[in-house]
N, C-alpha and C positions, 0 to 999 in steps of 0.2 A: 961285031955286033955288040952294042952295049946292053948290059943287063940292068933291068929296072930294079931299083932297091926300095924296099919298103921300110919306113921308119917305124920301129916298134913303139907302141904307146908306153909312157912312163908309168910304172907301177907305183901305187900308193898303198900304204899299209894303214888300215882303219884304226888299228890299235895305237899307232904312233902319231897320228895327225894332231897337230897343236890346236887346242881350243882357244877361241878368242877370249881375251880377259874382259870380264865384266866389272866395271868400277861402280860400286855401290855408292849412292849419295843419300845422305840422311835428310837433305833439304829439298832436293829436286823432286817435284811431283810428276807422275806419269802424264804423258800428253793426253791420254784418254780422259783422265780426271779433270784436266783443265777445261775440257769441252762441256762438262756437265755442271758447271758452277751455276747455281740457281739465282743467287742474289749478288750480282757484280757490284763492286764499290763504285758509286757515282763519281764521275769526273768533276773536279771543282769548276764552278762557274767562272767564265772569263770576266775580267774586269772591264766593264763597259765605259769607264771613265766617269768624270763628275756628272752629277745630275743638274741639268739646267732647269731653272724655274720656267713656268709658262709666261710669267709676268713679273717685271721689276718696276716698282713704283717709287719715284724719287720726289718727295714732297718738300717744298720750301715752307717753313713754319708760317703761321698766320701773323697778321699785324700785331705789334706789341707796344706796350707803354714804356717809352724810353725814359720817362721821368721817374718811374718807380724802380726800386732796388731789384736787381735781378732781371729786369725787363720781362715781366710776365705778359701773357697775351691780353690784348684789349678785348672789349666786348665784341668789336667787329672781327678781330682775329679768331675768337672762339666760334663765331658764326661761320667764318670761312672754313674752319676745319670740320664743322658739322656738314657743310655742303659737300666738301671733298669726301668725307666718310660715306655720305649718302650715295654719291656717284660711284664709289668703289664697290658698293654692295653687289652689283651685277657681275663684277669681275671675280669676286672671291666666294660667291655662293657655291657650296659643296667642295671647296678647295682647302688644302692645308696652307696656313698663312704664318709667316714670321714677321714681326714688327719690331724695328729697331729705331732708336733716336740718338742724337747727340746728348751730352749731359747738361747742356745749357737749358735754362728754364723755359724759354719760348719754344724750344723743340720738344722738351719733355711734356709740356702741357698740350702741345699739338698732338703728340703721339697718344697721350692719354685719352683725348677726345676721340681720335680715330679708333683706338683699341676698345673703348667702352661701347662705341657704336657697332663695331664688328665682332665684339665678344672675343677679343684677342689681347693677351698681356704683352707688354713691350719690354725690351731690354735696352739699357743705355750703353752706348759704345763710343769710346773716345775717337775712334777712327772717323766718325761722322762730323767732327768738329772742325771749324775753319782754322787753318794754320798760316794763311797768307793769301795773296792774290791768286796764286795758282796752286793746284793740287800737286803734292809731292808724289814721286813715283812709288815710294813705300806706302803712302796712304792709299793710292789706287790699288796696289797689290793686296793690301790688307782688306780693303772693301770688297774686292773680287773674291777673296778667300772667305769672307763673312757670308756672302751670298751663296757660294758653292757649298759651304759646310752646313748651311741651313737645311738643305735637302727638302724643300717644300715646293708647292705649286706657285705660290705668290710671295714675294719678298717686298716689304714696304719699308722705305728708309725716310725718316723725318729729319731733315737737316737744314742747311743754310745756303746762302746765295752761291758761293764759290763751288760748292759740291753739286748743287742742282744745275748750275750752268755748264759744268765741265764733265762730270762723271758719266752721264748717259752716253756721250760720244765715246769715251774710253771703254765703257762696258761693251758697247756694240762692236767696237773694233777688236777687242781682246777676246771676248767670250763668244760673240756671234759671228765674227768675221764679216761684219756689215759696216757700211759707211752711213751712219746716221749723225746728223748734226744737231746738237742741243745748243741752247743759248739762254741768256738771262730771262727769267720769268718773274712776275711780281710775287710778293709775299702772299701766301694762301693759295698758291697754284702748285701743279705737279706735272711731272713727265711720266707717262706710261710707256715702258719699253716692252713691246710684245716680242717674245723670243722665238716662237715657232716660225712665223713669217716676219722677219725683223721689220719693225715699224715703231715710230716714235709719235706718240699722241699726247697732246697737252690738254689738261682739264683745269678749270678755274674754280676757285671757291668764292 
């Protein structure tokens, strides 16, 4: 007959038991204190990307006097710009507006009439000047950057045939991802590019 054996429990001596080592940290805060922070530091806002304007207006300068030095606007050209300015009133009311023109006299004078009517000052930009039959890629990029950095509701560009004919389509494709087709329009006319629901509208002076 086998005898049952009982395993005796291992004795421990309280006086000799090793105490766990506690590592003190001068910088670590207790977990309890982290839960009672009253004013957390706000997280930085996410970058939402460039601000698109609600409306981009591309104006072809008014009729001008080719026989005069610098080709200033004719009386009819001035009247055309007054009509364009009047038609733009409903689109810019209560909005922030940036107005740019090329440095050529007929565009500067056109922008001045628009600006005086809408109570907006204009800036002259080389990027809006004609450089050939077709717009260069760099010119398109710089014009897109000009609009983006304006950060306003309405951007108005007073410029020339080549720019008015081609740029609205480029802007729609690059900035709005939309397929809008601009074409040549007479002096004293403008394209309105509506950005929220991409649409291209022509107005005449």
